[in-house]
Each structure stands twice: as structure tokens, then as C-alpha cells.
N, C-alpha and C positions, 0 to 999 in steps of 0.2 A: 329438184335441180333442173336447170334449163340446159339444153344441148347447145353446142356452138353454133348451130343453124340458126338460133335466134338472133344472132348479130344482123341478119338481113330481114328481119321482120318489120312490117310497115304499121303494126297496130300499136297504139299508145296504151299506157296503163288505165286511162279513162274508158278507152273503148272496151277494154277487157272487163271492166267494172259493169258497164251498162249491159253488155252481153251476158254477164253471169247472173245479173239480178232481174233479167227480163222474164216474166212467168210466161209459161206456155200451158194453155188449158185445153181439155177435150172439147171439141166443137162439132157441131153437124150443120148441115143445110136444111134451111126451112123453106118450104114451098109457100110464098106469099099468098097466092090466091086461095089456098086452102084454110088460111088463117087471117083473112083480111079484117074479120070482125074483132080480132083480138089484139091487133097491133095498130099503132098510129102511123100510117103510110107516109106522113110528112116527116117522120124521124128516120126514114130508111132511104138509101140510095135510090135514085130516079132510074126507071126503065130496067128493072131487074125482076126476074121471075123467082129467083131463089136468094137467099142471104145466109151467110155463115154466122151462126150465133153460138153463144156459149152460156152456162149458167154461172151467176156471180159465185155461188158457193164453192164452184171449182176453181175460180180465181182465188178465193180466200185460202183454199186448201194448199195452193201454191206456196204460201207463205208460212205454212205450218211448220215444216222441217227448219226453214230459215229462221223462225222465231225460236225455236228450240235450240239449235246448234249453231246458227249463223250461216250466212251465205258466202261461200268461198270464192275468192276472186284470185286467180294467178297474177302475180306481179313480177315484171322483169326489172332487176336492180342494176343491171350493168355487169360487164365481165362475166357473163354467162351465169350469173347467180339468180335465183328466183326464190320466191316464197308464195303461200297462199294467205292472203289477209281475209278475215272474216268479219262481216258486218250483220248486225242485228237490225231488222226493220221494225219501225214503229209507224202507225197511222198517224199521219200529220194533219191531214184534212180531207173530208170527203163531202160531196153533194150528190145527191140521188134525187132526180126529178122523175116522176112517173105519171100514169094516167090518174084521172081524178078518182076512179074507183079504189085504187090502191091506197092513194093518199088518205081518202076519206075513211076507209076501213082502219088505217093506222090511227088516225085521230080518235076515232070512236073507241078503240081499244085503249088508247092511252088515257082518255077521259074516264072510262070506267075504272081503270087502275087508279088514277088519281083520286077519284072520289072515295076509293076505299081507304085511303091513307089519311093520316091525321094532318092537321095543319102544319105541326111541327116538323113532321116528316117531309112533307111535300114542299116546305120552304128551305130546307137544308140544301146545302150545295156541296158536292163531292170536291170538284177541283176549280170550278169557275169555268170550265170549258163548255159545258152543255149550255149554260145560261147565256154566254156570249155568243155561242153558235146560233141560238134561236133569233137573238136580235140581228145577227149578220145575215141570217137566212132571210128575214123579212126586208132588209135593205137590198139584199141581192135580187130578190124577185122584183122589187120596185124598180130597181135600176135598170135591169134587163128590160122590163116593159117600157121605160122611159127613153133609153139611149141606145141599148144594144142592136135594136132592129135597124135603126139609122146607120150604125157603124158597120153593119154587115149586109146591108140591103141588097147589094149585087148577088150575094149567094142565096139569101133567103127569099127574095122576091116579095110577094105580098102576103106571106104567111101570117095568119093572126098570132099576136104575140104570145097568148096563152097557150095556144095549140103548139107552138113552136118550143116554148119553154117546158111545158108540162106543170105539174104541181109537186111542190116540194115534199119529198118523203122523209129525207134524212139529211141533216147537216151536222157535222161535227169538226171542230177545229181544236187541236191540242195546243195548250199554252203552258203545260208544265215543263221544267227544265228536263234535259234528256235523262239524268239520273234517277228522275222519279217516274218516267214513263214505263208502261208494260209494253211488251212485244206485240206486233200487229195481230197475231192470231188471237191472243187474249182480248185485245180491245174489240175485235169484230164480235167475239163471242158475247162480250159485255153489251154491245150495242144491239145485238140480234134479240136479246131478252125484250127489249122495249120496240124493236123494230124487225118482227119475224120474217118480213118479206126478204130481208137480206139473204135468206137462205133459199127462197123459191124464185126470185126474179131472174130473168134471162136477160141478155144484152139488147134484145129487140124490145124489152118492156120498159126500157128507160130512155129519157130523152137524150139528144145530143149535148145538152149542158150538164150531164152527169159525168163526174170525174173524181179522182182521188190522188193525193200526194202521199208518198212514202218517204219517211226519213230514214237514213241509213247511217249507223253509227259503228266505228271500228271497235272490235272487242278483243282479238287475239290474232296471233299469226302463227303459221307452221312453215318451217321450223322457227322457233322463238328467237330469231336473230334479226333485229331491226337495225337497218343501216342508219336511220335517222327517225327519231320519234316524230319530228315535225312532218317528215314525208308521209307516214303512214297514219297520221291523225286526222286527215280529211274526212269530212262528213258530206252527205249528198242528199238532195232531194230529187225524186222522180216523179213525174206526172203521168198519169194514165187515164185515158178515156174509158168509160165503162159501157158505151153504147155501140151498137153495130153500125152507126151511121157513117164512120170514117173508115170502113174496112178497106176501101178502095184507095185511101190516101197513102202515098209513098212516104215511108219513114227515112229518117237520116241513116239508120243502120241496115236497111234492107239489103244493100249491095256489099255489105262488109265480108270479106273473105277472110275465114279464120283458119284456112288450110295450113298455113305456115306455122301458126300458133299451136295447132294440134301436135305437129312434129316437135314442137319445143317443149311442151309441158304435158307430163303425164296427167296433172290435175285438170287440164284443159280439155282432155279427151272426151269426158263426160258431156261436156257443153256441146262439143261438136257432134257427137252422136245424136244428142237431144234435137240439135238443130236440123238433122237430116230427117228424124222421125216426124218432126212437126208438119212436114209436107203433107202427110196423109193423117187426118183424124185430129190433129192438134193445131191450135192457132196461137201464134206469138203475138205477145202484146207488149211491144217495146215502148218506153216512154216517149211522149211527144215533147216533153220539156224537162229541164233540169236546172238545178243550181247547186253550188257548192260552197263549203266554208272550210277554211284552213288549207286549201288545196295549193300545193307546191307546183306552180305550172311546169317547170322543166321535168320534174319527175312524172307528173301525171299526163302531160300533153305531148311530150316528145316521142318521136318513133325514129326508126333508121332513116327514113326518108327526110321528114322535116316535122317541125311542130305546127305548121301552118294548118294542116288538114285537121288536127286535133283541136287547135284553138278555134277554127271556123265551125266545127260541129258543136263545140262547147257554147260558143257564142249564139248560135242559131237556137239552140235548145233553150238556153236562158231567155232569149227574146221571146220564143214561143210561150214559154210559162208566163212570162210578164205580161204579154199581150192576152193570154187566155184570162188571167186574174182581173185585168182591167176591163175586159168585155163584160165579165160577170159582175164586176164592182165588188170583188171579194178582197176583204183584208185577211191575208194569210200570214199569220204570226211568223212562221218559220221562214217563209221566203223573205219577208221584210227583214228579219234578223240577218240571214245569209247575206242578203244584198248590202246591208249597211256594214257588215263586218268584212266581207270578201267581195268587194265589187269587181266585175270582170274588167 
């Protein structure tokens, strides 16, 4: 239940959703001079002696509980009523580019494994996703080489294209309907069987072109009192970078103050506590891009002040996701579906 003080709150429900599903991972500072032979300096921020990094396996672990129980998001319904809506995360798409040594090692292991399988087994296809991902990854690499350097030359200068992009280690794009998808944690475990470096790579080991998209689907609410099935049926895509390259870039949600919300919702207190803790020893990885499906704008974007700030933030994040996919020439199945069904 929300208190009466929520009536003056300036956060929208989509703000609460983004803050609730933002992973926070253990991080540490890496002295670049001591490991210059291990990292590609062209992938790191300029003029820095140390860089904050994290292990990818810690990021995957953030989705473990959410995959099992759902990620709870406090929702303000109006008239001081509230509930917690739960969402299950599914891996929608991922690209990881690494150094040549990691990518080559992965290919050699895969070739050895494929050679041990029969022709029948190696030609079978689980869901269509992996085969389409391989062709997409080839197109993506060629497209970056051909066009992306031109479109971002002001930022990238004269970097050699391959040094900038790296070597494709993994690409996966989900195409199954939502009701046939497995939760995020299970999909990562499946992918790690053929790509074991998913559990050993750090954010400094992957290129700036490495990213993932997570699809969030509503599963249940507490209390189970839905004001409108349409209002709570919204689905979301969140886009996250996996590289340390952008750690100094300001995020849309960096300056959001959730102080008033903490006073409103008991469910929200854990997020506020976590937000304070991540100032030391933890790194927040908020999405840089976002898309939605079935989102009822008045319910999701309105706040006590106005819906303009929520609209603007959502529009900016949608544009960021669209620009990112165009730059990498990626055909993202879920993004295209969301865009066609629920254009902003």
C-alpha cells in the first residue's frame, strides 16, 4: 500500500520499472599500466590510469533471482493505491566481440566438438535462433567494416576497423514467441556450454560493440488486484553495454531521485538501499536504450508534475536503441516487432 505522500511524487511508473530492473554488479578498479598487454587500449576511455571493471558472470548472476521469481516493480495506481508487478527476464539478443585470441580459442573448441558429432546431429536445428544469429553476425561484421566507421568517425578517429570492432565471440538472437522462451539465467547457462568464456570474461576484455538486450514480460502482481489488464500487460526491452568503454558516459537515470518513492513504498526500500550501497564496490548498469510493447502511456509515463519528462526519457532511450542497432546493422527481431506494434 502506498502512503498519501505519494501524491506529490515526480517519478513515473516506467521510471520505477527501469530502476527496479537495473543490475548492480561487484566491481573493482584495474590499473591499466600493470595489464597493458592484456587489454586493448583502443577499447578503453582515454587518459585514464585506472578503470572500473566487472566480470560478466557477476552480471549474469544479477538475473538469477529475477529469472526464478521475477523482478518486482512498485506501481502507483492512483488514489494512494499501489501494487508490485513482477517481470521475468529473457535474453533477447547479445553480441560479444573480443580479442582475436579469445575468439580463435572458441572457434577451435567448437570445431573439435562439431567433428565429434554425427552429420545428422550437427545439421539439426533447435529453434532457428542460432543459425540465423550466425548469418546475422557475419552481416554485422561486414557492415561495421564498411559503414560504421564513417558514421562515427568523429568519435573514433583513425582507428583500424578490426581493432575497433574486435572479433565476434558470440551472437545470439531469440526468435521464439515469448511463451516458448526460457528465462535469462537458463539461456546464459545453455550458451556457456559452447562459449565458456561467458563465465571468465571481464568488461575490459570485450569491445565497445558488445551489448545485450533483455526482454521483460509481466507474470503476476501482489496484491493480485489489477486495475486494468491492459495497463499491466506492457512488455519492455532494455539495452545494456557490456564494455567498460562507456563508464564515463552520463545515463538518463543517473540523476533520478527516488527519495520520495522510498517514503511511499515499502517494496521500494530495498532498491533505495541498494542504490546507496553501489557507491562503493558496486557498479550500476542502467540501460542505455529501451523499447516497449502494449504500454499505456498515461499509466506508465505520467507523474505528479507532468508526463513530459517520462515521454522525453522514453523517446530518448528508444532513439538510442534504434541508433545503436543501425550502427551495427543488426536485425533485432524483438525490437522490430515492438516498433511495428507499438510505435512511439
